[in-house]
C-alpha positions in Angstrom: 0.0 0.0 0.0 1.1 3.5 -0.6 0.9 6.1 2.2 -1.9 8.6 2.0 0.1 11.2 3.9 -2.7 11.7 6.4 -2.7 11.1 10.1 -5.1 11.0 13.0 -4.5 11.4 16.7 -4.8 8.2 18.7 -7.6 9.6 20.8 -9.8 9.4 17.8 -9.4 5.7 17.6 -12.3 3.5 18.6 -11.3 0.1 19.9 -13.8 -2.7 20.2 -14.2 -6.5 20.1 -14.1 -7.9 16.6 -16.3 -10.5 15.1 -14.9 -13.4 13.1 -16.0 -11.6 10.0 -14.2 -8.5 11.1 -11.1 -10.6 11.7 -10.8 -11.7 8.0 -9.2 -8.3 7.2 -6.7 -8.7 10.0 -5.9 -12.2 8.7 -5.2 -10.7 5.3 -2.9 -8.2 6.9 -1.1 -11.1 8.5 -0.8 -12.8 5.1 0.6 -9.5 3.7 3.3 -9.6 6.4 4.1 -13.2 5.2 2.9 -14.8 8.5 1.0 -17.3 6.3 -2.1 -18.0 8.5 -3.9 -21.2 8.0 -7.1 -21.1 6.0 -9.3 -22.2 8.9 -7.4 -20.4 11.8 -10.0 -17.7 12.5 -12.9 -20.1 12.5 -11.1 -22.4 15.0 -9.6 -19.7 17.3 -12.2 -17.0 17.4 -14.9 -19.0 19.3 -12.3 -19.8 22.1 -12.7 -16.2 23.3 -14.8 -14.0 21.1 -14.3 -11.0 23.3 -10.5 -11.3 22.9 -10.1 -10.1 19.4 -9.8 -6.3 19.1 -9.7 -3.9 16.2 -9.2 -0.1 16.2 -11.2 2.1 13.8 -11.0 5.6 12.5 -14.5 6.4 11.4 -15.6 3.4 9.4 -12.1 2.2 8.5 -10.3 -0.6 10.5 -6.7 0.5 11.0 -5.3 -1.6 13.9 -5.7 -5.0 15.6 -4.5 -7.2 18.4 -5.8 -10.4 19.9 -5.6 -11.2 23.7 -7.2 -14.7 23.9 -7.9 -16.0 27.4 -7.5 -19.7 27.6 -8.1 -20.1 31.4 -8.2 -18.1 34.6 -4.4 -18.0 34.6 -3.3 -17.9 31.0 -3.8 -15.7 27.9 -2.0 -15.4 24.6 -1.4 -12.2 22.7 -1.0 -12.0 18.9 -1.9 -10.3 15.6 -0.5 -7.0 16.8 -0.8 -5.1 13.5 -1.5 -1.7 12.1 -2.6 -0.9 8.6 0.6 0.2 6.7 -1.0 3.5 5.7 -1.5 4.4 9.4 1.7 3.3 11.1 3.8 5.7 13.1 0.8 7.5 14.6 0.5 5.7 18.0 -2.5 3.7 16.9 -1.0 0.4 17.6 0.0 1.4 21.2 -3.5 2.8 21.7 -5.0 -0.5 20.6 -2.7 -2.4 22.9 -3.6 -0.3 25.9 -7.3 -0.8 25.2 -7.0 -4.6 24.7 -4.4 -5.9 27.2 -6.6 -5.3 30.2 -8.8 -8.1 28.9 -6.2 -10.5 30.2 -6.7 -9.3 33.8 -4.0 -10.8 36.1 -3.3 -13.8 33.8 0.2 -14.6 32.6 0.3 -13.5 28.9 2.4 -15.4 26.3 3.3 -14.2 22.8 5.7 -15.0 20.0 7.8 -11.9 19.1 9.4 -11.2 15.7 13.0 -9.9 16.2 12.0 -6.3 15.4 9.5 -6.2 18.2 11.3 -8.1 21.0 12.7 -5.0 22.7 9.2 -3.4 22.5 7.7 -6.3 24.4 10.6 -6.3 26.9 9.7 -2.7 27.7 6.1 -3.8 28.2 7.2 -6.4 30.9 7.7 -9.5 28.8 10.6 -11.9 29.4 12.1 -14.2 26.8 11.8 -17.9 27.4 13.2 -19.5 24.2 13.7 -19.0 20.5 11.8 -20.8 17.6 12.8 -21.2 14.0 10.4 -21.4 11.1 11.4 -24.0 8.5 9.8 -24.2 5.1 10.2 -26.3 2.0 9.2 -29.3 0.1 10.3 -32.2 2.3 12.0 -35.2 0.8 9.9 -38.4 1.3 11.0 -40.6 4.2 12.2 -44.1 3.6 9.5 -46.6 4.4 6.0 -46.1 5.8 5.8 -43.5 8.6 5.1 -45.1 12.0 2.1 -42.9 12.7 -1.6 -43.6 12.0 -4.7 -41.6 11.3 -6.6 -40.0 14.2 -10.0 -41.4 15.0 -12.7 -40.6 17.5 -11.3 -43.4 19.7 -8.1 -41.3 20.1 -9.9 -38.1 21.1 -9.7 -38.3 24.9 -6.0 -39.3 24.8 -5.2 -36.5 22.5 -7.0 -33.9 24.7 -5.1 -35.2 27.8 -1.8 -35.2 26.0 -2.3 -31.7 24.7 -2.9 -30.4 28.2 0.6 -31.5 29.2 2.1 -29.4 26.4 -0.1 -26.3 26.6 -0.5 -24.0 29.6 -4.3 -24.4 29.7 -7.1 -26.8 28.9 -8.2 -26.1 25.3 -10.8 -28.9 24.7 -13.1 -26.5 22.9 -10.5 -25.2 20.5 -9.2 -28.7 19.8 -12.7 -30.0 19.0 -12.6 -27.5 16.1 -8.9 -27.8 15.2 -8.9 -31.6 14.9 -12.0 -31.6 12.6 -11.6 -28.4 10.6 -11.9 -28.6 6.8 -8.5 -29.6 5.3 -6.9 -30.4 8.7 -5.2 -33.8 8.9 -4.3 -35.4 12.2 -1.9 -38.2 12.9 -1.1 -40.0 16.2 1.7 -42.3 17.4 0.8 -45.2 19.8 3.2 -47.3 21.7 1.8 -50.4 23.4 -1.7 -48.9 23.1 -0.7 -45.6 24.8 -0.6 -42.3 22.8 2.9 -40.9 22.7 2.3 -38.0 20.3 0.0 -36.3 17.9 0.3 -33.7 15.1 -1.9 -31.7 12.8 -1.2 -30.3 9.3 -3.5 -27.7 7.7 -3.7 -25.7 4.5 -2.3 -22.2 4.7 -2.2 -19.2 2.4 1.0 -20.7 1.1 1.5 -24.5 1.3 0.7 -26.3 4.5 1.5 -25.6 8.1 2.3 -28.3 10.7 1.1 -27.5 14.2 1.0 -28.7 16.8 3.6 -31.4 16.7 3.8 -32.9 20.2 5.6 -36.1 21.0 7.5 -38.0 23.7 10.6 -38.5 21.7 12.4 -37.2 18.6 11.7 -40.5 16.9 7.9 -40.1 17.5 8.2 -36.5 16.3 9.9 -37.7 13.1 7.2 -40.3 12.5 4.5 -37.7 12.8 6.3 -35.2 10.7 6.8 -37.7 7.9 3.2 -38.9 8.1 1.8 -35.3 8.0 4.1 -34.3 5.2 3.0 -37.3 3.2 -0.7 -36.4 3.8 0.0 -32.9 2.3 0.8 -34.7 -1.0 3.9 -35.1 -3.2 5.8 -31.9 -3.7 3.7 -29.9 -1.2 5.3 -27.0 0.6 5.4 -27.6 4.4 6.0 -25.0 7.1 6.7 -25.7 10.8 7.8 -23.6 13.8 10.3 -25.5 15.9 11.4 -24.4 19.4 15.2 -24.4 19.9 14.6 -26.8 22.7 13.7 -29.4 20.1 17.2 -29.6 18.5 16.6 -33.0 17.0 13.5 -31.8 15.2 15.4 -28.8 13.8 17.9 -31.3 12.5 15.1 -33.4 11.1 13.6 -30.4 9.2 17.0 -29.6 7.7 17.5 -33.3 6.8 14.2 -33.4 5.0 15.2 -30.5 2.9 13.5 -27.6 4.7 15.3 -24.3 5.2 15.1 -21.7 8.0 13.1 -18.7 6.9 12.4 -16.7 10.1 12.8 -16.6 13.8 10.6 -15.7 16.8 10.9 -15.5 20.6 8.4 -16.9 23.0 7.9 -14.4 25.8 5.8 -14.3 28.9 4.7 -11.9 31.6 4.9 -13.4 35.0 5.8 -17.0 35.8 6.4 -19.3 32.8 3.5 -21.7 32.8 4.6 -25.3 33.5 4.4 -27.6 30.5 6.3 -30.6 29.2 8.6 -28.6 27.0 10.5 -31.6 25.8 7.3 -32.8 24.1 6.9 -29.6 22.0 8.4 -30.1 18.6 6.2 -27.8 16.6 4.1 -24.8 17.8 0.4 -24.7 17.0 0.3 -21.1 15.9 2.7 -18.2 16.5 -0.3 -15.8 16.4 -2.6 -17.7 18.9 -0.5 -20.0 20.9 
């Protein structure tokens, strides 16, 4: 977009909760920033906390956004902190932030920061926990059949319980949508009848995104990655955000032919929520946790 050269004081900004239809524009902004949102992301995440998606308007034009999704009484996640390119540099993003963040109350807030914004979040009271790397490419097929199998209704309770060990809050409602959304493919790994990992791949604006990828071991994570990549189809582009704590999965991504394309930093206010970090091989969504 080209700049209009106009500006408006932040006090003229009206910030309010956004409907899922309103959020389609914000999702397009995210796509324009090459964040590559999944095609069904808004439909899955917005019902989790409909009051946690905020847009700022000048008159009838949406110019800013941020989401502050509350997952429990103790945890919220902040994302989609964006301003229309024509209206940047006017304090509208900060005004939107100040109106929206109180929605989290006293909860710990998590977010994934792009490098350019890390210092901004530090000034706002966030502390870095770990780095993640986004890998993208067309993975080489694995040798042999992946040791993972399709998700069925019989696996549902085990997947929900497993997810709770990897995420700072119970997200049963969200997962009911995420596991069954159009185009989403889910795979699980079972060892002696017990679930030891699960993963999801979904169509995105560009290619397919894997997330989450949760597993007990790097071997289980590799089996899931290969099964999900195969489900995307031959030659399909695959994108995954891998925490630095999952070094073996970063090596797997490189070994399958993916390349690093961006970095982010997971940050929190307050205490870092306890999770089984060693099980996290791929983040569900940098925008929404």
